[in-house]
DSSP file (Angstrom, degrees, kcal/mol; ACC not computed):
  #  RESIDUE AA STRUCTURE BP1 BP2  ACC     N-H-->O    O-->H-N    N-H-->O    O-->H-N    TCO  KAPPA ALPHA  PHI   PSI    X-CA   Y-CA   Z-CA
    1    1 A X              0   0    0      0, 0.0     2,-0.1     0, 0.0    35,-0.1   0.000 360.0 360.0 360.0 135.2 -110.3  -94.9  -71.3
    2    2 A X        -     0   0    0      1,-0.1     2,-0.3    33,-0.1    34,-0.2  -0.400 360.0-127.8 -70.5 133.9 -112.5  -97.6  -69.8
    3    3 A X        -     0   0    0     -2,-0.1   115,-0.4   112,-0.1   114,-0.4  -0.622  24.1-158.9 -80.1 137.6 -113.5 -100.5  -72.1
    4    4 A X  E     -a   37   0A   0     32,-2.3    34,-2.2    -2,-0.3     2,-0.5  -0.881  13.8-128.4-116.1 148.3 -117.2 -101.3  -72.3
    5    5 A X  E     -ab  38 119A   0    113,-2.2   115,-3.4    -2,-0.3     2,-0.7  -0.840  18.8-145.2 -95.8 133.0 -118.9 -104.5  -73.3
    6    6 A X  E     - b   0 120A   0     32,-3.0    34,-0.3    -2,-0.5     2,-0.1  -0.880  16.6-163.7-102.6 114.4 -121.6 -104.2  -76.0
    7    7 A X    >>  -     0   0    0    113,-1.3     4,-1.5    -2,-0.7     3,-0.8  -0.401  38.3 -97.8 -88.4 168.0 -124.6 -106.6  -75.5
    8    8 A X  H 3> S+     0   0    0      1,-0.2     4,-2.8     2,-0.2     5,-0.3   0.882 122.2  64.3 -52.1 -42.6 -127.2 -107.5  -78.2
    9    9 A X  H 3> S+     0   0    0      1,-0.2     4,-2.6     2,-0.2    -1,-0.2   0.896 102.5  48.8 -46.6 -47.5 -129.5 -104.9  -76.5
   10   10 A X  H <> S+     0   0    0    110,-0.8     4,-2.2    -3,-0.8    -1,-0.2   0.936 111.9  45.9 -64.5 -49.2 -127.1 -102.1  -77.5
   11   11 A X  H  X S+     0   0    0     -4,-1.5     4,-1.3     2,-0.2    -1,-0.2   0.905 115.8  46.7 -64.0 -41.4 -126.7 -103.2  -81.2
   12   12 A X  H  X S+     0   0    0     -4,-2.8     4,-2.7     1,-0.2     3,-0.4   0.955 115.0  45.1 -65.0 -50.4 -130.4 -103.7  -81.7
   13   13 A X  H  < S+     0   0    0     -4,-2.6    13,-0.2    -5,-0.3    -1,-0.2   0.826 108.0  59.7 -65.0 -30.9 -131.4 -100.4  -80.0
   14   14 A X  H  < S+     0   0    0     -4,-2.2    -1,-0.2    -5,-0.2    -2,-0.2   0.877 120.1  24.1 -64.8 -37.9 -128.7  -98.5  -81.9
   15   15 A X  H  < S+     0   0    0     -4,-1.3     2,-1.0    -3,-0.4    -2,-0.2   0.720 103.4  83.2-102.5 -24.2 -130.1  -99.4  -85.3
   16   16 A X    ><  -     0   0    0     -4,-2.7     3,-2.1    -5,-0.2     6,-0.2  -0.709  57.3-166.6 -91.4 100.6 -133.8 -100.1  -84.7
   17   17 A X  T 3  S+     0   0    0     -2,-1.0    -1,-0.2     1,-0.3     6,-0.2   0.727  86.6  54.3 -59.8 -24.5 -135.6  -96.7  -84.7
   18   18 A X  T 3  S+     0   0    0      4,-0.1    -1,-0.3    -3,-0.1     2,-0.2   0.479  80.1 113.6 -90.7  -2.3 -138.7  -98.3  -83.2
   19   19 A X  S X  S-     0   0    0     -3,-2.1     3,-1.7    -7,-0.2     4,-0.4  -0.480  74.4-128.2 -67.4 138.3 -136.9  -99.8  -80.3
   20   20 A X  T 3  S+     0   0    0      1,-0.3     4,-0.2    -2,-0.2     3,-0.1   0.724 109.6  45.4 -62.0 -21.1 -138.0  -98.1  -77.0
   21   21 A X  T 3> S+     0   0    0      1,-0.1     4,-2.9     2,-0.1     5,-0.3   0.404  82.4 104.6 -99.8   0.2 -134.4  -97.5  -76.1
   22   22 A X  H <> S+     0   0    0     -3,-1.7     4,-2.8     1,-0.2     5,-0.2   0.900  81.0  43.9 -53.1 -52.7 -133.3  -96.2  -79.5
   23   23 A X  H  > S+     0   0    0     -4,-0.4     4,-2.4     1,-0.2    -1,-0.2   0.916 116.5  46.6 -63.4 -43.4 -133.1  -92.5  -78.7
   24   24 A X  H  > S+     0   0    0     -4,-0.2     4,-2.6     2,-0.2    -1,-0.2   0.918 114.2  47.5 -64.4 -43.0 -131.3  -93.1  -75.4
   25   25 A X  H  X S+     0   0    0     -4,-2.9     4,-2.7     2,-0.2    -2,-0.2   0.915 112.0  49.7 -66.2 -42.6 -128.8  -95.5  -76.9
   26   26 A X  H  X S+     0   0    0     -4,-2.8     4,-1.3    -5,-0.3    -2,-0.2   0.926 112.8  47.2 -61.3 -44.4 -128.1  -93.2  -79.8
   27   27 A X  H  X S+     0   0    0     -4,-2.4     4,-0.9    -5,-0.2     3,-0.3   0.922 114.6  46.0 -63.6 -43.9 -127.5  -90.3  -77.5
   28   28 A X  H >X S+     0   0    0     -4,-2.6     4,-1.4     1,-0.2     3,-0.5   0.870 104.9  63.2 -66.0 -36.3 -125.3  -92.3  -75.2
   29   29 A X  H 3< S+     0   0    0     -4,-2.7     4,-0.3     1,-0.3    -1,-0.2   0.846  99.3  53.3 -57.5 -35.8 -123.4  -93.7  -78.2
   30   30 A X  H >< S+     0   0    0     -4,-1.3     3,-0.5    -3,-0.3    -1,-0.3   0.827 107.1  52.7 -69.9 -29.5 -122.2  -90.2  -79.1
   31   31 A X  H << S+     0   0    0     -4,-0.9     3,-0.2    -3,-0.5    -1,-0.2   0.777 117.5  36.3 -73.6 -26.9 -120.8  -89.8  -75.6
   32   32 A X  T >< S+     0   0    0     -4,-1.4     3,-2.0     1,-0.2    -1,-0.2   0.204  77.0 119.0-110.9  15.3 -118.9  -93.1  -75.8
   33   33 A X  T <  S+     0   0    0     -3,-0.5    -1,-0.2     1,-0.3    -2,-0.1   0.745  81.8  43.9 -59.0 -24.1 -117.8  -93.0  -79.4
   34   34 A X  T 3  S+     0   0    0     -3,-0.2    -1,-0.3    -4,-0.2     2,-0.2   0.472  90.7 105.7 -98.2  -2.8 -114.1  -93.0  -78.5
   35   35 A X  S <  S-     0   0    0     -3,-2.0     2,-0.3     1,-0.1   -32,-0.1  -0.527  78.7-113.0 -73.8 140.6 -114.4  -95.7  -75.8
   36   36 A X        -     0   0    0     -2,-0.2   -32,-2.3   -34,-0.2     2,-0.3  -0.566  36.4-158.0 -69.8 138.2 -113.1  -99.1  -76.7
   37   37 A X  E     -ac   4  75A   0     37,-3.7    39,-2.7    -2,-0.3     2,-0.4  -0.886   9.7-162.9-117.9 149.9 -115.8 -101.6  -77.0
   38   38 A X  E     +ac   5  76A   0    -34,-2.2   -32,-3.0    -2,-0.3     2,-0.3  -0.987  18.6 154.4-127.9 141.5 -115.8 -105.4  -76.7
   39   39 A X  E     - c   0  77A   0     37,-2.1    39,-2.9    -2,-0.4     2,-0.3  -0.882  33.2-117.1-146.8 179.7 -118.5 -107.8  -77.9
   40   40 A X  E  >  - c   0  78A   0    -34,-0.3     4,-1.8    -2,-0.3    39,-0.2  -0.835  23.5-116.7-119.9 162.5 -118.5 -111.5  -79.0
   41   41 A X  H  > S+     0   0    0     37,-2.2     4,-1.8    -2,-0.3    38,-0.1   0.803 117.2  59.9 -66.3 -25.8 -119.4 -113.1  -82.3
   42   42 A X  H  > S+     0   0    0     36,-0.3     4,-2.3     2,-0.2    -1,-0.2   0.907 103.4  50.3 -65.2 -41.3 -122.3 -114.8  -80.3
   43   43 A X  H  > S+     0   0    0      1,-0.2     4,-2.3     2,-0.2    -2,-0.2   0.913 110.5  49.6 -61.0 -42.8 -123.7 -111.4  -79.5
   44   44 A X  H  X S+     0   0    0     -4,-1.8     4,-2.2     2,-0.2    -1,-0.2   0.828 107.3  54.4 -69.3 -30.6 -123.5 -110.4  -83.1
   45   45 A X  H  X S+     0   0    0     -4,-1.8     4,-2.8     2,-0.2    -1,-0.2   0.929 109.3  48.3 -64.0 -44.7 -125.3 -113.6  -84.1
   46   46 A X  H  X S+     0   0    0     -4,-2.3     4,-2.3     2,-0.2    -2,-0.2   0.909 108.9  54.4 -60.4 -41.6 -128.1 -112.7  -81.7
   47   47 A X  H  X S+     0   0    0     -4,-2.3     4,-0.8     1,-0.2    -2,-0.2   0.943 112.5  42.1 -57.1 -50.0 -128.2 -109.2  -83.2
   48   48 A X  H >< S+     0   0    0     -4,-2.2     3,-0.7     1,-0.2    -2,-0.2   0.905 112.8  53.8 -65.5 -41.3 -128.6 -110.5  -86.7
   49   49 A X  H >< S+     0   0    0     -4,-2.8     3,-1.8     1,-0.2     4,-0.3   0.852  98.0  65.1 -61.7 -34.9 -131.1 -113.2  -85.6
   50   50 A X  H 3< S+     0   0    0     -4,-2.3     3,-0.4     1,-0.3    -1,-0.2   0.862 106.2  43.1 -55.0 -37.2 -133.3 -110.5  -83.9
   51   51 A X  T X< S+     0   0    0     -4,-0.8     3,-1.8    -3,-0.7    -1,-0.3   0.291  79.6 111.3 -94.4   9.4 -134.0 -109.0  -87.3
   52   52 A X  T <  S+     0   0    0     -3,-1.8    -1,-0.2     1,-0.3    -2,-0.1   0.803  82.1  42.0 -57.1 -33.5 -134.6 -112.3  -89.2
   53   53 A X  T 3  S+     0   0    0     -3,-0.4    -1,-0.3    -4,-0.3    -2,-0.1   0.327  92.6 106.1 -99.6   7.9 -138.4 -111.6  -89.7
   54   54 A X  S <  S-     0   0    0     -3,-1.8    -3,-0.0     1,-0.2     5,-0.0  -0.317  82.1 -82.3 -78.5 169.1 -138.1 -108.0  -90.6
   55   55 A X     >  -     0   0    0      1,-0.1     4,-2.4    -2,-0.1     5,-0.2  -0.216  43.6-102.2 -71.0 165.4 -138.6 -106.7  -94.2
   56   56 A X  H  > S+     0   0    0      1,-0.2     4,-2.5     2,-0.2     5,-0.2   0.875 118.1  52.7 -60.1 -43.7 -135.8 -106.9  -96.7
   57   57 A X  H  > S+     0   0    0      1,-0.2     4,-2.0     2,-0.2    -1,-0.2   0.912 111.5  47.6 -60.7 -39.5 -134.8 -103.2  -96.6
   58   58 A X  H  > S+     0   0    0      1,-0.2     4,-2.3     2,-0.2    -2,-0.2   0.937 111.8  49.7 -64.6 -45.2 -134.4 -103.3  -92.8
   59   59 A X  H  X S+     0   0    0     -4,-2.4     4,-2.5     1,-0.2    -1,-0.2   0.868 108.4  53.5 -62.5 -35.6 -132.4 -106.5  -93.0
   60   60 A X  H  X S+     0   0    0     -4,-2.5     4,-2.5     2,-0.2    -1,-0.2   0.916 109.4  48.4 -64.9 -41.2 -130.1 -104.9  -95.6
   61   61 A X  H  X S+     0   0    0     -4,-2.0     4,-2.4     2,-0.2    -2,-0.2   0.883 110.7  51.6 -62.7 -38.8 -129.5 -102.0  -93.2
   62   62 A X  H  X S+     0   0    0     -4,-2.3     4,-2.5     2,-0.2    -2,-0.2   0.911 111.2  47.0 -64.4 -44.1 -128.8 -104.4  -90.4
   63   63 A X  H  X S+     0   0    0     -4,-2.5     4,-2.6     2,-0.2    -2,-0.2   0.914 111.6  51.0 -64.7 -43.1 -126.3 -106.3  -92.6
   64   64 A X  H  X S+     0   0    0     -4,-2.5     4,-2.1     1,-0.2    -2,-0.2   0.920 111.6  47.3 -60.4 -43.6 -124.6 -103.0  -93.7
   65   65 A X  H  X S+     0   0    0     -4,-2.4     4,-2.8     2,-0.2     5,-0.2   0.909 109.9  53.8 -64.5 -41.7 -124.4 -101.9  -90.0
   66   66 A X  H  X S+     0   0    0     -4,-2.5     4,-1.9     1,-0.2    -2,-0.2   0.931 110.0  47.1 -56.6 -47.6 -122.9 -105.3  -89.1
   67   67 A X  H  X S+     0   0    0     -4,-2.6     4,-0.7     1,-0.2    -1,-0.2   0.882 112.0  51.8 -62.7 -37.9 -120.2 -104.9  -91.8
   68   68 A X  H >< S+     0   0    0     -4,-2.1     3,-1.0    -5,-0.2     4,-0.2   0.934 110.3  45.7 -65.6 -47.5 -119.5 -101.4  -90.6
   69   69 A X  H >< S+     0   0    0     -4,-2.8     3,-1.4     1,-0.2    -1,-0.2   0.827 103.0  65.1 -69.5 -29.1 -119.0 -102.3  -86.9
   70   70 A X  H 3< S+     0   0    0     -4,-1.9    -1,-0.2     1,-0.3    -2,-0.2   0.770 106.8  43.3 -62.7 -23.5 -116.8 -105.3  -87.8
   71   71 A X  T << S+     0   0    0     -3,-1.0    -1,-0.3    -4,-0.7     2,-0.2   0.361  84.5 124.2-102.7   5.2 -114.3 -102.9  -89.2
   72   72 A X    X   -     0   0    0     -3,-1.4     3,-1.3    -4,-0.2    -3,-0.0  -0.471  56.4-146.8 -68.1 129.6 -114.5 -100.3  -86.4
   73   73 A X  T 3  S+     0   0    0      1,-0.2    -1,-0.2    -2,-0.2    -4,-0.0   0.696  98.2  56.5 -69.7 -16.6 -111.1  -99.7  -84.8
   74   74 A X  T 3  S+     0   0    0    -38,-0.1   -37,-3.7   -41,-0.1     2,-0.5   0.436  95.0  80.6 -92.4   0.3 -112.8  -99.1  -81.4
   75   75 A X  E <   -c   37   0A   0     -3,-1.3     2,-0.6   -39,-0.2   -37,-0.2  -0.929  56.0-167.4-116.3 126.4 -114.5 -102.6  -81.4
   76   76 A X  E     -c   38   0A   0    -39,-2.7   -37,-2.1    -2,-0.5     2,-0.6  -0.952  10.7-157.9-106.9 122.3 -112.8 -105.8  -80.4
   77   77 A X  E     -c   39   0A   0     -2,-0.6     2,-0.5   -39,-0.2   -37,-0.2  -0.894   8.7-146.5-103.2 118.3 -114.9 -108.9  -81.4
   78   78 A X  E     -c   40   0A   0    -39,-2.9   -37,-2.2    -2,-0.6     2,-0.4  -0.726  11.9-135.9 -85.9 123.8 -114.1 -112.0  -79.4
   79   79 A X        -     0   0    0     -2,-0.5     2,-0.7   -39,-0.2   -39,-0.0  -0.653  17.9-134.0 -78.1 132.3 -114.4 -115.2  -81.3
   80   80 A X        -     0   0    0     -2,-0.4     2,-0.1     4,-0.1    -1,-0.0  -0.792  27.0-174.6 -94.3 116.5 -116.2 -117.8  -79.2
   81   81 A X     >  -     0   0    0     -2,-0.7     4,-2.3     1,-0.0     5,-0.2  -0.416  43.5 -90.1-100.9-179.3 -114.4 -121.2  -79.4
   82   82 A X  H  > S+     0   0    0      1,-0.2     4,-2.4     2,-0.2     5,-0.1   0.825 124.8  55.1 -64.6 -31.8 -115.5 -124.5  -77.9
   83   83 A X  H  > S+     0   0    0      2,-0.2     4,-2.3     1,-0.2    -1,-0.2   0.911 109.4  46.5 -66.9 -40.7 -113.7 -123.9  -74.6
   84   84 A X  H  > S+     0   0    0      2,-0.2     4,-2.3     1,-0.2    -2,-0.2   0.890 111.8  51.4 -68.5 -38.6 -115.5 -120.6  -74.1
   85   85 A X  H  X S+     0   0    0     -4,-2.3     4,-2.6     2,-0.2    -2,-0.2   0.936 110.0  50.0 -60.3 -45.7 -118.8 -122.3  -74.9
   86   86 A X  H  X S+     0   0    0     -4,-2.4     4,-2.1     1,-0.2    -2,-0.2   0.901 109.9  49.7 -62.3 -40.8 -118.1 -125.0  -72.4
   87   87 A X  H  X S+     0   0    0     -4,-2.3     4,-2.1     1,-0.2    -1,-0.2   0.894 110.8  51.2 -62.6 -39.2 -117.3 -122.3  -69.7
   88   88 A X  H  X S+     0   0    0     -4,-2.3     4,-2.7     1,-0.2    -2,-0.2   0.896 107.8  51.5 -63.4 -41.2 -120.5 -120.7  -70.6
   89   89 A X  H  X S+     0   0    0     -4,-2.6     4,-2.8     2,-0.2    -1,-0.2   0.885 108.1  52.9 -63.5 -38.6 -122.4 -123.9  -70.2
   90   90 A X  H  X S+     0   0    0     -4,-2.1     4,-1.7     2,-0.2    -2,-0.2   0.927 111.4  44.9 -63.1 -44.9 -120.8 -124.4  -66.8
   91   91 A X  H  X S+     0   0    0     -4,-2.1     4,-0.6     2,-0.2    -2,-0.2   0.923 113.0  51.9 -63.4 -43.1 -122.0 -120.9  -65.7
   92   92 A X  H >< S+     0   0    0     -4,-2.7     3,-1.1     1,-0.2    -2,-0.2   0.923 109.7  49.2 -56.3 -46.7 -125.4 -121.6  -67.2
   93   93 A X  H >< S+     0   0    0     -4,-2.8     3,-0.7     1,-0.3    -1,-0.2   0.807 110.0  51.7 -65.5 -30.2 -125.6 -124.9  -65.2
   94   94 A X  H 3< S+     0   0    0     -4,-1.7    -1,-0.3     1,-0.2    -2,-0.2   0.519 112.1  46.6 -83.8  -5.2 -124.6 -123.1  -62.0
   95   95 A X  T X<  +     0   0    0     -3,-1.1     3,-2.4    -4,-0.6     5,-0.4  -0.178  63.6 137.3-127.7  40.0 -127.3 -120.5  -62.4
   96   96 A X  T <  S+     0   0    0     -3,-0.7    -1,-0.1     1,-0.3    -2,-0.1   0.720  70.3  63.4 -62.3 -19.9 -130.3 -122.6  -63.3
   97   97 A X  T 3  S+     0   0    0     -3,-0.1    -1,-0.3     2,-0.0     2,-0.2   0.542  98.2  70.9 -79.7  -6.5 -132.5 -120.5  -61.0
   98   98 A X  S <  S-     0   0    0     -3,-2.4    -3,-0.1    -6,-0.2    27,-0.0  -0.514  86.1-122.6-102.5 172.2 -131.8 -117.5  -63.3
   99   99 A X        +     0   0    0     -2,-0.2    -3,-0.1     2,-0.0    26,-0.1  -0.055  56.2 150.5-103.8  31.4 -133.0 -116.7  -66.7
  100  100 A X        -     0   0    0     -5,-0.4     2,-0.2    -8,-0.1    -2,-0.1  -0.356  37.6-142.0 -67.7 140.2 -129.6 -116.4  -68.3
  101  101 A X     >  -     0   0    0      1,-0.1     4,-2.2    -2,-0.1     5,-0.1  -0.584  26.5-111.8 -88.7 163.9 -129.1 -117.3  -71.9
  102  102 A X  H  > S+     0   0    0      1,-0.2     4,-2.6     2,-0.2     5,-0.2   0.890 120.9  55.1 -62.4 -38.4 -125.9 -119.1  -73.0
  103  103 A X  H  > S+     0   0    0      1,-0.2     4,-2.5     2,-0.2    -1,-0.2   0.920 107.2  49.9 -60.9 -43.0 -124.9 -115.9  -74.8
  104  104 A X  H  > S+     0   0    0      2,-0.2     4,-2.7     1,-0.2    -2,-0.2   0.931 110.5  50.3 -59.2 -45.8 -125.3 -114.0  -71.6
  105  105 A X  H  X S+     0   0    0     -4,-2.2     4,-2.1     1,-0.2    -2,-0.2   0.916 111.4  47.2 -61.3 -44.5 -123.2 -116.5  -69.8
  106  106 A X  H  X S+     0   0    0     -4,-2.6     4,-2.6     1,-0.2    -1,-0.2   0.916 111.8  51.5 -63.5 -42.1 -120.4 -116.4  -72.4
  107  107 A X  H  X S+     0   0    0     -4,-2.5     4,-2.7    -5,-0.2    -2,-0.2   0.916 108.6  51.3 -60.4 -43.3 -120.5 -112.6  -72.3
  108  108 A X  H  X S+     0   0    0     -4,-2.7     4,-2.3     1,-0.2    -1,-0.2   0.897 110.8  48.4 -60.9 -41.3 -120.2 -112.6  -68.5
  109  109 A X  H  X S+     0   0    0     -4,-2.1     4,-2.7     2,-0.2    -2,-0.2   0.933 111.4  49.0 -65.8 -46.0 -117.2 -114.9  -68.7
  110  110 A X  H  X S+     0   0    0     -4,-2.6     4,-2.1     1,-0.2    -2,-0.2   0.926 111.2  51.0 -59.0 -45.0 -115.5 -112.7  -71.4
  111  111 A X  H  X>S+     0   0    0     -4,-2.7     5,-2.9     1,-0.2     4,-0.7   0.928 112.2  45.5 -59.4 -46.2 -116.1 -109.6  -69.3
  112  112 A X  H ><5S+     0   0    0     -4,-2.3     3,-0.7     1,-0.2    -1,-0.2   0.907 112.2  51.4 -66.0 -40.8 -114.6 -111.1  -66.2
  113  113 A X  H 3<5S+     0   0    0     -4,-2.7    -1,-0.2     1,-0.2    -2,-0.2   0.856 116.4  41.0 -62.5 -34.5 -111.6 -112.5  -68.1
  114  114 A X  H 3<5S-     0   0    0     -4,-2.1    -1,-0.2    -5,-0.2    -2,-0.2   0.440 112.2-116.0 -95.5  -0.6 -110.9 -109.1  -69.6
  115  115 A X  T <<5 +     0   0    0     -4,-0.7     2,-0.5    -3,-0.7    -3,-0.2   0.852  62.0 151.0  69.1  34.6 -111.6 -107.1  -66.4
  116  116 A X      < +     0   0    0     -5,-2.9    -1,-0.2    -6,-0.2    -2,-0.1  -0.870  17.7 170.9-100.7 129.7 -114.6 -105.3  -67.9
  117  117 A X        +     0   0    0     -2,-0.5    15,-3.3  -114,-0.4     2,-0.4   0.460  55.1  69.9-119.7  -4.5 -117.3 -104.3  -65.4
  118  118 A X  E     - d   0 132A   0   -115,-0.4  -113,-2.2    13,-0.2     2,-0.4  -0.952  59.0-169.5-120.7 138.0 -119.7 -102.1  -67.4
  119  119 A X  E     -bd   5 133A   0     13,-2.7    15,-2.2    -2,-0.4     2,-1.7  -0.978  28.0-127.6-132.1 137.9 -122.0 -103.3  -70.1
  120  120 A X  E    S+b    6   0A   0   -115,-3.4  -113,-1.3    -2,-0.4  -110,-0.8  -0.637  74.2  96.0 -81.6  85.6 -124.2 -101.6  -72.6
  121  121 A X        -     0   0    0     -2,-1.7    14,-1.6  -112,-0.2    13,-0.2  -0.962  67.7-141.0-160.5 170.0 -127.4 -103.3  -71.8
  122  122 A X        +     0   0    0     -2,-0.3     2,-0.6    13,-0.2    11,-0.1   0.221  64.0 124.9-117.4   4.5 -130.7 -103.1  -69.8
  123  123 A X    >>  -     0   0    0      1,-0.2     3,-1.4     2,-0.0     4,-0.5  -0.566  50.7-156.6 -74.9 112.1 -130.5 -106.8  -69.0
  124  124 A X  H 3> S+     0   0    0     -2,-0.6     4,-1.7     1,-0.3     3,-0.3   0.669  82.2  80.1 -65.4 -18.0 -130.7 -107.2  -65.2
  125  125 A X  H 3> S+     0   0    0      1,-0.2     4,-0.6     2,-0.2    -1,-0.3   0.862  89.1  54.8 -58.3 -34.9 -129.0 -110.6  -65.3
  126  126 A X  H X4>S+     0   0    0     -3,-1.4     5,-2.1     1,-0.2     3,-0.8   0.870 104.4  53.1 -68.4 -35.5 -125.6 -108.8  -65.6
  127  127 A X  H ><5S+     0   0    0     -4,-0.5     3,-2.0    -3,-0.3    -1,-0.2   0.852 100.6  62.0 -65.5 -33.7 -126.3 -106.8  -62.5
  128  128 A X  H 3<5S+     0   0    0     -4,-1.7    -1,-0.2     1,-0.3    -2,-0.2   0.741 102.4  52.0 -63.4 -21.8 -127.0 -110.1  -60.7
  129  129 A X  T <<5S-     0   0    0     -3,-0.8    -1,-0.3    -4,-0.6    -2,-0.2   0.243 127.7 -99.2 -97.5  11.5 -123.4 -111.0  -61.5
  130  130 A X  T < 5S+     0   0    0     -3,-2.0     2,-0.2     1,-0.3    -3,-0.2   0.620  81.5 131.6  84.5  13.0 -122.0 -107.8  -60.0
  131  131 A X      < -     0   0    0     -5,-2.1     2,-0.6    -6,-0.1    -1,-0.3  -0.644  59.5-114.9 -97.0 156.8 -121.6 -106.0  -63.3
  132  132 A X  E     -d  118   0A   0    -15,-3.3   -13,-2.7    -2,-0.2     2,-0.4  -0.816  22.2-153.5 -96.7 118.5 -122.9 -102.5  -64.0
  133  133 A X  E     -d  119   0A   0     -2,-0.6   -13,-0.2   -15,-0.2   -11,-0.1  -0.745   3.3-153.4 -88.9 138.7 -125.6 -102.1  -66.6
  134  134 A X              0   0    0    -15,-2.2   -12,-0.1    -2,-0.4   -14,-0.1   0.385 360.0 360.0 -98.2   3.2 -125.6  -98.8  -68.3
  135  135 A X              0   0    0    -14,-1.6   -13,-0.2   -16,-0.2    -1,-0.2   0.315 360.0 360.0-135.6 360.0 -129.3  -98.6  -69.3
């Protein structure tokens, strides 16, 4: 079964009922529930940061979901070390004409290192790098 990379977009849309992609992501999530997923701890930091200004009940739900996915047997979370950050900075520096974030750059590097070509996102930047966006 093909491994997919889960971007911040996916985690946010999956839990945030008011997100414009929520219904589509939830429906797609049921189709891929047995697929192995990969993400990075940087992506999960972005996911938590997205909800920083939401009310306390929402943030509690976000934290609960974070704890749940961290223990999922189908999810591999790549820890980002200083070498991976440096590689991300190099890609970032080589793509100054793009709107890539450092998290995007690190995700792209992880995907290429692991031979993952499909990503759970709507972010067109990944398509610019030859990857397949699934939303």
